[in-house]
C-alpha positions as CSV (number, residue, x, y, z in Angstrom):
1,M,201.5,63.1,283.2
2,S,198.6,63.0,285.4
3,D,196.0,65.2,284.5
4,A,196.1,66.2,288.4
5,P,195.6,69.5,289.2
6,K,198.5,71.5,289.7
7,T,197.7,74.0,292.6
8,S,197.3,73.9,296.1
9,P,197.9,70.3,298.4
10,K,194.2,70.9,299.6
11,A,193.1,70.9,295.6
12,Q,195.6,67.5,295.2
13,V,193.7,65.6,298.3
14,V,190.1,66.6,296.7
15,F,191.0,65.1,293.2
16,A,192.5,62.0,295.0
17,L,189.2,61.5,297.4
18,R,186.9,62.1,294.3
19,H,188.8,58.9,292.9
20,C,188.8,57.2,295.9
21,R,185.2,57.6,296.0
22,R,184.3,56.5,292.1
23,A,186.8,53.4,293.1
24,I,184.9,52.5,296.3
25,T,181.2,53.1,294.5
26,L,182.8,50.5,291.7
27,L,183.8,48.0,294.6
28,A,180.6,48.2,295.9
29,M,178.6,47.4,293.1
30,V,180.9,44.4,292.5
31,W,180.3,43.2,296.0
32,A,176.6,43.4,295.3
33,L,176.7,41.1,292.0
34,L,178.8,38.9,293.8
35,V,177.3,38.4,297.1
36,V,174.2,40.0,297.5
37,L,172.1,39.1,294.8
38,P,172.8,35.2,294.4
39,T,172.0,35.5,298.4
40,V,168.6,37.0,297.4
41,A,168.2,34.3,295.0
42,T,168.4,31.6,297.4
43,A,166.3,33.2,299.6
44,Q,163.9,33.4,296.9
45,E,164.4,29.5,296.6
46,I,163.7,28.6,300.2
47,D,160.8,31.0,300.0
48,N,158.8,28.9,296.4
49,S,159.8,25.6,298.9
50,A,158.3,27.2,301.9
51,D,155.3,28.1,299.5
52,V,154.8,24.3,298.2
53,A,154.6,23.1,301.7
54,T,152.4,25.8,303.1
55,G,150.2,25.0,299.4
56,R,149.8,21.3,299.9
57,A,148.9,21.7,303.8
58,L,146.0,24.2,302.2
59,Y,145.0,21.7,299.6
60,M,144.7,18.6,302.5
61,T,142.5,21.3,304.3
62,H,140.4,23.3,301.7
63,C,139.9,21.2,298.2
64,A,141.3,17.1,298.8
65,T,138.1,16.2,299.8
66,C,136.5,16.7,296.2
67,H,139.8,16.7,294.4
68,G,141.7,13.8,295.8
69,L,144.6,13.3,298.2
70,E,147.0,12.6,295.3
71,A,144.6,15.9,293.1
72,E,143.5,13.4,290.7
73,G,139.6,14.3,291.3
74,N,138.8,11.5,292.6
75,G,138.3,12.6,296.4
76,P,135.5,11.2,298.9
77,M,133.2,13.7,298.0
78,A,133.3,13.2,294.5
79,P,130.3,10.9,293.6
80,V,127.8,12.7,295.0
81,L,129.1,16.0,292.6
82,L,126.6,16.3,289.4
83,V,130.1,17.9,287.8
84,Q,133.0,15.7,288.6
85,P,136.0,17.4,290.2
86,K,138.4,18.1,287.6
87,S,142.3,16.1,287.6
88,L,144.3,18.6,289.2
89,A,147.4,17.0,288.6
90,A,146.6,16.9,284.8
91,L,146.0,21.1,284.6
92,S,149.0,21.7,282.5
93,V,148.3,18.8,280.3
94,E,145.2,19.2,279.6
95,N,146.1,23.3,278.9
96,G,149.1,22.2,276.3
97,G,152.0,21.7,278.8
98,I,151.1,25.3,280.1
99,F,149.8,25.9,284.0
100,P,146.4,27.8,283.4
101,L,147.6,30.5,286.0
102,K,144.7,33.1,285.2
103,R,142.3,30.2,285.5
104,V,143.2,28.3,288.4
105,V,142.8,31.2,290.6
106,A,139.7,32.8,289.2
107,R,138.6,29.6,290.4
108,I,139.8,29.5,293.6
109,D,139.2,33.5,294.3
110,G,135.5,33.0,293.1
111,R,136.0,35.4,289.8
112,D,135.0,32.4,287.3
113,P,132.3,29.8,289.2
114,L,131.9,26.7,289.0
115,V,128.5,24.4,289.5
116,S,129.4,21.3,291.0
117,H,126.5,19.4,292.7
118,G,123.6,22.0,292.2
119,S,125.5,24.9,293.8
120,A,129.0,26.7,293.0
121,M,132.1,24.9,293.8
122,P,133.1,26.2,297.2
123,V,134.9,29.3,297.0
124,Y,138.0,30.3,299.0
125,G,138.1,33.6,298.2
126,E,138.0,35.3,301.4
127,V,139.8,32.2,303.0
128,F,142.4,32.5,301.2
129,Q,142.9,35.9,301.0
130,G,145.9,37.9,302.3
131,D,149.3,39.9,302.0
132,D,148.9,39.9,297.9
133,R,151.7,38.6,296.4
134,A,153.0,38.3,292.7
135,M,153.0,35.5,290.1
136,K,154.1,34.8,286.8
137,T,151.1,34.4,284.2
138,E,151.5,32.1,281.5
139,T,152.9,35.2,279.3
140,G,155.1,36.4,282.0
141,Q,153.1,39.1,283.2
142,P,153.0,39.6,286.9
143,M,149.8,38.7,288.8
144,L,148.9,39.4,292.2
145,A,146.8,37.2,294.4
146,G,146.4,37.0,298.0
147,G,149.7,35.0,299.4
148,P,147.7,32.1,300.3
149,I,146.6,31.6,296.9
150,V,150.0,31.8,295.7
151,D,150.8,28.8,298.5
152,L,148.3,26.7,296.8
153,V,149.1,27.9,293.4
154,A,152.6,26.8,294.1
155,Y,151.6,23.6,295.2
156,L,149.8,22.7,292.3
157,R,152.3,23.7,290.0
158,S,154.4,21.4,291.5
159,I,152.3,18.0,291.0
160,Q,151.9,18.6,287.4
161,Q,152.2,15.3,285.3
């Protein structure tokens, strides 16, 4: 027994179309789950790889002089600094296995200044400003930072011991 109206042919067509729309909507949702979402995840993985490569280039240009090519704190400027540069490859180890994202970003952008050779660590906040992008903090909360800082942080995360 059908629950289609027993009225005119026009009413029956409207009833059928209404059910077809529901079926099409359901198919579109299934398609999005099976096809579109995996593509978005793959695109994010590609973007993360690009972040690391860009971050490495930024590191070599702006950080390696003091922190060294391998981020061990032994760059060619290290001997003349009163406060020796940290090993940036050991940030997670020194923080109980958790990358200290908030602290790292604050040091890079200048909100948490560090005196190294009688003056503050070079602050690249202005150099690294750009389109804000989100990162997850240690607690999973989103944090906005300039695109170049996000790239640099992606590189630093990738080299943790």
